[in-house]
C-alpha angles and dihedrals in degrees: 000000000000125000091253090060093058113118099214094183092053093047092049090050092051092048092051092048090051092050092049091049094049092046093051091050095059119051116226110253112257138168119234092214102050136352120248091245092050091046089048093052092044093049093049091049091052094044092051090062093052117109088220104075092184092061090045091054092048092052091048090052091048092056094043093053105035094094105075093172106058104048108108124241122237133193132196093206111103102199106038097015093103092052091049091052091048089050092051091048091050092050090049092051091051089055093041096115091056092044091048092059091048091049091051090050092047091048092050090052091049092051093047093049091048091049092050090049090053091049091050091051090049093049091046090053092049091048091053090050091050091050091051091048091049091052090051091052091046091051090048097051100025099179106212121238092241095056125101140163090260091056089049094210131115105182138161120196115211133037100328127095115293110223106177134156106211096219097177091056090045092056091047089056104035113018094061134252119307088249092055093049092047089053091053093048098043092088089065094062096082089063090063100041112123092022132103140204096039114180121209108205113205090008094180112184092356101250094143093042089057090051089052090049091052089050091050092240114146110243149159136187141217128203135159097216109094094206091053091049093049091048091053094045091052086059090054095254122145103241130155125205104227146115107279096225093050092043091053093045090056093053122094116257115263091014098123130074094195145357127213122189118173126182094344112102093066086068096061141059122268093250090059092048090053091047091048094053093047092048091050090054090054095046097046121090118238106285092022122147131228124189122189119186120193139155113281112240088196088071116079092206089063089072100034096048114020122004102068093039088077110072092200094061111110103181142333121249122221114232090236090057093051090047088054089052090054092049093048091051092052103258120149135198092038117183133186115210127183118213140168097053118203117261110268090235089068092062120105112246120242125221106271127188093029129100138194138093096277092050092050090048090051093048091051089053091050091051091052089051090049089052089056091048 
């Protein structure tokens, strides 16, 4: 058949009929939850609110181009262009089943990306709210740079809330009178006799410094609580308000004859206790003495009566742990001594006047319990 015999109208009709038949045989891919157009509009609306305009543009492009079936064909050829377009459309319809699966896959990706973008925006909003809330709390409490657990004070000067733990008043009420504390600490004095330049770390109200003064042993103290320092200075004691670690670090090596530290390490973290012991070893002269007194966690009464009464206590330290710190720092002749025994009236009574294996077993259990108390 020659070109002149071609019935263009008939061919076009057959092509269109074939396209309609192929199109009706394969359903257009849809999503039961949301149509592509609705998802497109929703995604663009979400992306437009994003602070990251690059991501918004990428998501918009993803939704605009996920449908590879529907975009129309065009041709720049004037004479046979229409036939070319019809041919392309026919080829596309013949491959519609393959394209439909790809469109479904593309649409799923577009929806997942849009969902993740929404989640990111939601998390970003929550994070900003948490930051703002944190700043409000920080402004409310505003812990000053000079505060510490040893000082026992968290104070803000100005118009904000004043959250302070009056540690000086607490010690006056609950630690015992200065005379009582001096009586407890007097047995330590013989360890420092014949020495000089004894440093009392966390000297508090100055009870031990006064004992050193009475024994004519040169001394000085350091404490971070300003009220404690002022109290000591009013008594004529040489006391500096400073952080103990920094104070020790500034001293010359081998400049101290002794170090005394009572009821202080339980106020600080383990890393600071380790640093404190190592610094003391460096600052002590050969033959120098260090004494650290702290609540005994091996005693049940420590926790039921005293330790948790003090809000500035962080943790108790087992004697074996402190001994290990001394050994690691290089100290020798290390001793552990237990003081402040519980009043005998607090002991649990055993069964007296009775005999037998079960009674003896019971009494041994009671004695073990008394040892813990």
